[in-house]
N, C-alpha and C positions, 0 to 999 in steps of 0.2 A: 515517786508517782506511780499510780496504778496502771495496769493494762486493762483493756476492754474485757478480757477473760476474767480477771480478778473482780472487776465491777459486777459482771454477771454472776459470778460465784457468790458474791456477797448478797445479791438480790435473792438468789435461791435459798440462802440460809436464813432469811428473815421470816419472822412470824407471819403467817397468812392473815391479812386483814383487808384485802382488796375484794370488793364485791362488784360483779359485772353480770347483768342479766338475771339477777336474783340468786346468783351463786357465789360462794366463796371460792376465789381462784388463787393460784400461785402467781408469783411475780414474773415467771417466764411463760405465762399463758400466751398462746400464739397470737392473740389479739393485741398483746402488749409489745411483741417483738419489733414491729416497725418503729415504735417510739424508742425502744431500747437500742435499736440499730443507730438511730440518730445520736443518742447519748454516747454510744461506743465510739463514734467518730471523734469526739472530743478527747478521748484517750489515745486513739490511733494516731491522729495527727500530732499530738504532743510527743509521741514516741518516735516520730519521724524526724531525723536530724535536719532535713531540708526545711522544716517549719519551726525549728527550735526558737528562733528569734521572735516569732509571732505568738507561739503557743506556750512558751515557758517564761516564767518570771522568777525573780529572786525575792523570797520572803523577807519583809522588813523586820520580822521578829526573830527569825532563826538563821537567816542568811542562806538557807537551802533553796535549791531549785524546786519550783512548784508549778503546777498547772496554772495558767493565767486565769482560769475560771475560779481559782481560790485566792486570788491576789487582791490586796488593798492598794488602790491607785496612789502611788507616791509622787507622781509627776504628771505633767501634761502629756508627756510621751506615753505613759502607761494608758491614759485615756484614749489616745490616738491608736495605740496598738490594740486595745480591746475592741475598738470600733472596726479597725481593719480586719482583725481576727474574726469577728462576728460576720462581716460581709463575706469573707473568704469561705468560712464553714457553711454558711447558709446556701451558697451557690453549689456546694458539693452535695448537700442533702435535699435541695430543691425547696427549701423553706426554713422556717424557724428552727434554730439550733437548740432552743429550749433551756439550756443550762445557764443562760445569762441571769435568770431571776435569783439564783443562789448568790452569785457574786454581787449583784446589785443590792440585795438585802444586807450582805456582810458589810459593804462599803457604807451603806446608810447607818448601820449600827455602830460602825467604827467612829463615825462623827458624833452621833447622838449620845452614846454612852459617855464620851469625853465631855461633851457640852453639859450634860446633866451633872456630872461630877463637879465641874467648875462652878456651876451656878447654884446647885442645890446641895452640894456636899455629899453626894452619894458615892458608891464604890463600884459602879457598874463597869467602868472601862477595863479595869484589871480582870474582872470576871469574864468580860467579853474576849479579851486578849487570850485568856486561857482556852476558851472555846475555839477561837480562831486558830490557835496553834494546833489543836486536835484536828480541826477541820482540814487544815493544810497538810499536816503530816499523813493523814489518811486519804487525801485526795478525794474528798467527799462530793456528792452531788446533792445540792440543796434546792428544795422547793420553797418559794416564799408564799405563805398563806396570808393574804392581806384582806381580801374583800369579804366582809361579813354578809350574811343573807339579808340583814337590815330590816325585815318586817315592814312596818308602816313607814314609808319614806318621809312622811311629814313629822315624824317624832324622833327625838334624840334617843340614844341607847337606853338611858334610865327611864324613859317614858313608855317603852314598849309594853304591850299587854303581856307578852311572854318575855321575861328579862333575858332569856337565852338567845334571842335573835341577833344579838351581838355577842361575840365570845367574851367571857368575863371570868374574873377570879371569884370562885365561890367559897374558897377557904384558904387561909394562910396558916401554915404550920411551921414548926421550928425547923424542919428540914426542907421545906419548899412550899409550893402553892398547888391548889387543885383548880382546874379550869373546866368550863363547860360552854359549849356553843358550836358553831359551824362556820367554816370558811368555804367560799364558792370559787369556781373557775380555777382550780389548782392544777395547772398544767405540770406534768411529769411526776406528780405526787406518787402514783403507783410504782414508779421506778426510780424514786429518789432515796437517798440514804437518810436525809434529815428533812424535817418540816420546820421552817423558821417563820414564826408568827410575828406580824407587826400590826399596829392599829390601822384602821381604814379611814379615819377622819379625825378632825379636831374634837376634843372632849372638854366638857365643863367639869367643875368640881364634883357635881352630882354623878358624873360618869366615871369616877375614879376606878371602879372595879373593871372597867373596860379598857383602861389605859394600860395595856399589858403587852409585853414582847418577850418571847422565849424561843427556845429550840428543843425539839425532841426527836429521837429516832422515829422514822416513819412507821415502824411496827410497834410503837409503844402501846401498852395495854390501855384500852379505852379509846383508841383512835380507830375510826372506821373510814375507809377510802371507797366511797361509792362512785364507780368509775364508768365513763363512756370513752371508747377508743375509736378512732377512724384512721384509715389509710387508703391509698389508691387501691383499685381492685387487684386482687392477686392474679398474677400472670401464670398461665399453664404452659405456654410455649415460648412466648417472647419474654424470657426471664430477665428481670432487673432486680437490683437490691431494693427491698421494700423499706420505705421511710414513712412514718406516720406520727400520730400524737395521741395522748390520752389526758383527760382532765377528770378531776374528782371533786365531788362535794365532800369535804373533809370534816368529819364529825368528831368532836372532842367530848366524850361522855365521862365526865368526872376524871380527867386525866391528871395524874400527879407529875409535877415538874420540880426537880430539885433546884435549890437556890442558885447553884453554880451555872444553871442554864437559863436563869431569868435575867433579862436585860432592861426591863421597865416594869414597874408594879405600882401604879397609882400616880405617877408623875404627869398629871393631866396637861400642864403647860407644854410638854414635849411630845404628846401623842400626835398632834397634827403635824408637827415638825418632822417626826419620823415617817408618818404616812406620806407627806409631800416629798421627803428626801428619797425614799425608796422609789416613788414614782419618777422622780427626776433622773436617778441613775438608770432606771429601766427605760425611760424614754430616750436617754442617750444611747442605750444599747440598740434601741429600735433604729437609730440612724445608721447602724450597720446592717441589721437584718432586713429592714424594709427596702433599702436600695438593692439588696441581694434578691429579694422576692421579685422586684421589678426587673432585675437582670434576667431572672428565669422566664418571666412573662415576655420580656423583650426578645429573648433568644428564640422562644417558641413562636412568637409572632413573625419574626424575621425568617425562621425556617419554613413555616407553612406558606409564607409569601413566596419564597424561593421555589418550594415544591409545586405551588400553583402557577408559577411562571409570571408573577406580577410584582416581584421584588423591586423593580425599578420604576413602578408606577408612582406618579407624584403623590397620590393620596396615601399610598403605603408608606412612603418616606416621611410624609407629614405625621402619620400616626406613630411611627417609630421615634420621630423627634420628640413627640409628646412624652413618650416613655422615658427617653433619655433625660429630658428636662426634669421630670419628677424624681428619678433616681439620683441624679447628681445634685439637685437642689437639696434634697433630704440629707444626702451624704455630706455635702459641703457645709450645710448649716450645722451638722453634727461636729465637723472639724472645728468650726468657729466656737461651738459650745465648749470643746476641749481646750482650745487655745485660750479662751477667756475664763478658764476654770479658776476657782478660788481655793486656796489652801486653808483648811480649818485647823483648830488647835491639836487635833489628833494626828496631824500630818497628812490626812487624806485630802486629795484634790477632788473638788466637787464641780461638775460641769455647770456652765452658765445656764440658768433656768430658762431665760427667754429664748435663746437660740435652740436649746433642746426641745422645748415645747413647740416652737414654731416648726421645727423639723417634723416632729411626730404629728402635728396637726395636718400638715400638707400630705404626709404619708397616709393618714386615715381618710381624709376626704377624697383622695384620688383612687382608692382601692377599686371601686366599681367602675370607674372610668378606665382603669387599666385592663380589667377583665372584659369590658365592653370592646375595647380595641382588639383584644385577642379573639373574642367571639366573632367580631366583624370580619377579621381577616381569615379566620378558620372556616367560616361558613357553617352550614347546618350539619355537616357530616359528624362532628363529635357527639351530637345528640342522637344520631340514628345509625351509627356505625354498627354493623353486624358483630355478633359475639366473636371473641377470639377463636373459639373452637371451629367456627364455620370457615375460617380461612385455612384450616388444616384438615377439613373434611374432604375425602377423596372425590366426592361428587361436586361440592360447591367451591372448594378451595381454589382451583385453577381459574374458575370464572371470576371469583372475587378479586384475585390478584390481577386479572385482566382489566376489570372495570374500576379499580381504585387508581389506575395509572393517571398521572397528570403530566409532569415534566418527564419526557422520555429519557432524559439523562440520569434520572433517579430511579433506583430499583423499586419494584412493587413492594418488596419487603420493607424497605426503609420508609416508603410512604405510609404503609400500614402502621409501622412503629410510631411515626409522627402523629398520626391521627389517634392512635391508641393513647398516647401521652396526652393529647389535647382533650380527649374524652374524660380522662381522669382529672385534668386541670379545670375543666369547665362544668362537667355534668355529674360528678360523683358526689357521694355524701361528704367525702373529705374536702372536695372543692368548696362546698357550702360552708363547712366549718372554717376553712382557711379565709374565706372572704369576710365572714362576720368577725373572726378574730383579728383580721387586718384593720377593721374599724375600731373595735373596742379593746383589743389587747393593749395593756399598758396604760389604759385610760381612753375614754371616748373623746372625740374632738371637742365637745363642750368643756371637758375637763382641762384640755390644753388651753382653750380660750380663757378659762377662769385663771389658770396659772399665769398666762401671759399678762393679763390685765392686772393681776396682783403684784407682778414683779416689774412691769414696764414703767418708765418714768414719763408719764403723760404730761406732767406739770412742766417739764423742760420743753416739750414740744409746743405747749401753749405759750411759753415765754418767747419762743421763736416767732410765733404768729403775731404776738403783741409787739415785738420789736419791729417786725416788718410793716405792721399797720401803724406804727407810731403811738401805740397805746402806752401810757405811763400810769401805773397804779399809784 
């Protein structure tokens, strides 16, 4: 397994193809460091013997110890530990741990490649297993590039005025394929080792060129990562470790992919299955990260209530109970999804889709409710808090520390730190990104509803009603 230092060294050695603010930048650009700091924790905690059981797994193909973020779930326990690991790490970084999308894509491909081989006589699973071995042995970070830019939403891929608005195969060669198009919302792509592409939707026979899945190094020739990065405001005096995120519009401009890295090419009956399966694994990951995000909000809400001297007020306890109910509902439903998992022919355990989508749905629709609670208990100061430097100015500093006081048992410095954190959580650019991502990341609530209705057995519920009503067909 790699260390965080080895991971960063690899990023520095990659071909520059990250664009930010109109400039070509290196992967260790200061604006990307907060996201890299998050990724580094996945290596740091794996190297800590105290967290070995949670962070380290045994590869089912080599028998070697590997980072759990590279593991294919071989049991219900694997799914439960992945969920627990995700919640643990997200509370350490204050939000999304980001590396889950790579392992979720790998697990989806482990299932789909085997199913295609069994039903269509292809040879994808052996090819994928070879790639997986490489991925595990090098402890790689993978970005899953799924969402196409889509163009006219009323039209299918092959009907678009510009055929490149869904990523597609433009040439098949003896040694591989050439692809062109773009994928959107690609979190961690600027500091990932690999880009793993999967379809975004179901495909018809006319969409065969778009039914494609493959993996390429993130610095492959022809790949452009046009990036936006956010993080809480940089501290000048009240230093804390900076954590943030970055997302790219990933453009594939006639990119060559060798056959050994191609995992689907024209198998339209399985395009939707792969799209759905990645989303399912990713939504199960959300049953770890979203409760952790609520843990962070809950902790901040309880802390500011204590500092304001109102922690025992009935309305405060009622609001904290709301947060607890959301966090543990989502986490508990994620546990149910793991316990009800199904084992596929590849040996991979797949979470129950209804429970996983119910969990992600409730996480998504409660995001703004959670931030509403935090804003209510914090009051208006996070929006109007004087700049950090003014607290250390020889003229204004002493006065600001005097007038920020609330609970006399809490120091002015700690009260300042609390409200500085709340300002970042509620009023920064990063706060806005995290709130929108909380709704749409891993699929918007409407997509969870569609998945639930597609998988749920409504007919059996109607049968219950008929029996109780005495109706006989």
